[in-house]
N, C-alpha and C positions, 0 to 999 in steps of 0.2 A: 196469096190469093187476094189480089187487089180487086176492088169493085169494078174498075174500068176494064179489067181483063177477064173477069169471071162473071157469069150470070148470077143473079140473086139466089136462085135455087141451089147453086153449087155449094155444098157444105163441106165436101171432102175432095182431096186430090191425091194422085199417086202417079209415079213414073213407071212405065213398063220397061221390059228388058231391051227395047229398041231406043229408049230415051224419050218416047212420046209421053205427053201428059194427058191423063184422063181426069175429068171432073165428075163427081158423083153427088146425087141428092141424098142417097142412103149409104150407110157404111158398107164398103166393099170388103172382101176377104181375099187373102193371097192363096191361090191354088197352084197346082203343078204347071199350069200354062199361063200364069200371070194373075192379074187382078180380076176378080169375078164379082158379079152383082146379080141379085135376083129380082129386084124391083126398083122403081124410081127412074129418074132421068140420068143419062150418061152422055158425055160428049168428049171429043178429043180436041185438044188445042193444037192447031196446025201452026207451022212456022215457029215452033218452040221445041227445043231439044235440050235435054238435061244429061248430066253425067250418069252413066248406068252402072258404075262400079258398086253401088250399094242400093240398087233399085228396089230390092225386096223390103228395105226399111224406109222407103220414101213416102209412105202414107202420112198425110197431114190433115188436120181439121181446121176449118176456117175459124179464126178466133172470134169470139162473140164481140160484137161491136158495142162499145161503151157509149151510152147516151145519157145525158142528164135528164133527171125527172122533170115533168112538166111544171111542178111547183117552183123549180129553180129558174126564175126568169129575171131579166134585167129590171132593176128598180125594186125587186123583192128582197126579202130578208131570209137568211138561212142561219142555223145555229150549228156550230161545230163543237161537239162534245169533247174532243181531244183537247182543244184550246180554251173551252168554255167562253167562246166569243160569238156574238151576233155580228153577222157580216152582210152588208148590202151588196147585192150583185150589180156590178157596173159594166161588165162585158161577159159574153157567153159564146162558146163554140159548142160543138156537139158533145164534147167530153170534158171541158174545162171551164172554170169561171175565173174572173178577176173581180175581186171585191174589196170593200173598205170596211174596216171595223168601226165601232162607234167613236173611236178616238182619232180616226183619219188614217190609221195604218192600212197599208195595201197588202192584200193576200192574192197570191196566184195559186189557185187550188186545182189539182187534178182530182177528179172525183173517184180516185181509187180508194180513198179513205171512206169507210162506211159509216162513220159517226157524224154525218152531217144530216140534219133533219129540217123540215119546214119551220119557219119562224115568222113572226109578225110583230109589228109595232101597233099595239092596241091603244086606241085613244084612252086618255084618263077618264075615269068616272068623275062626276061632279065633286064628290068627296075627295078624290085623289088630287084634283086640279087646284082646289082652293089653297092659296098661299104660295103657289109655284111662281117662280120668276121666269118669264118667257122673253125671248129676244127674236128679232127679225130685222132684215134690211128694209129701209124705206123704199117705196115704189119708184121714186124719181131721183133718189140720192143714195149715196153710200152710207148715209147716217144710220147707225144702229138704233133701233127702237127697243126699249126695255119696259116691261110692265109687270105688275103683280096681279095675279088673278084673285079678286076679292070675293066673287060669287059666280055662280052659274045658274041660269034660269032653267025652267023645265024643258026647254027645247035644246039645251046644250050650248046656248050663247053665253059667251064670257062677259063678265062685268068687272070693270076696274079702270083706273086712270089710263088714258092713251090707248085703250084696247080697241075701240071702234067695233066693227062688224066681224068678229071672229068667233067661230064655233069650235067645240071640242074636236070634231072630225078634222077641221082645217089644220090643227096643230101637228098632225102626223106628217104633213107635207115637209119636204126637206128644207125649206127656207125658214122654218121655225126651229128654234133650239133653246135649250135651257142655258142658264148662266155658266154652267160647266162645259158647254158646247155639246152636250149629249142631246139626242132627239127628244122631242116632247111626246110622252106616252109611256106605255109599259111594254117591255120586251117579253114575249112569250114564245115557247117552242113546243112542238108536239112530242109528247112522251106517252107511250102506251095508249094512243088515241085521244089524249086529253091535252089541252093547252095549259102549260105550267110556266112559272117564272123562273 
């Protein structure tokens, strides 16, 4: 029951004793004279014939289309409970993602597994940030900048040698990282409606 051959409303299909295919919006039943229906839409597919040797057992239901949840978007984070991994989504189709874990490993995930939940990279609080070593590439060179966060003001601006104009929120962008190459911030995922680490 492909989308390009069947209307959106068609949820069921069956072959009759002549080999013709009928599409149904509601579940039909097999009677003495073929497939019957009492309500909903019905249509016959013309120019399509099937084998009639087992037409009484030809009833099929359109498979439910898998789609990714809205929270699973490119650039966002997900958490897989099976692997205990936070994964950044780098590509997305209607039912699959390609992602990278925090160590740069690549995941090709079919969202058949149900243990994937929304995740986020939360900015550090001022208390969490102090003493952290942060790294980033220079604007006009490939030189790596390294700095230690000495303090954070009440607006979230970082203080320390070589830091310049950087805010706690800025650190969650992908060009900032810690000395162990992990992103700057705290990973959290949704569990029972609450964000947990």
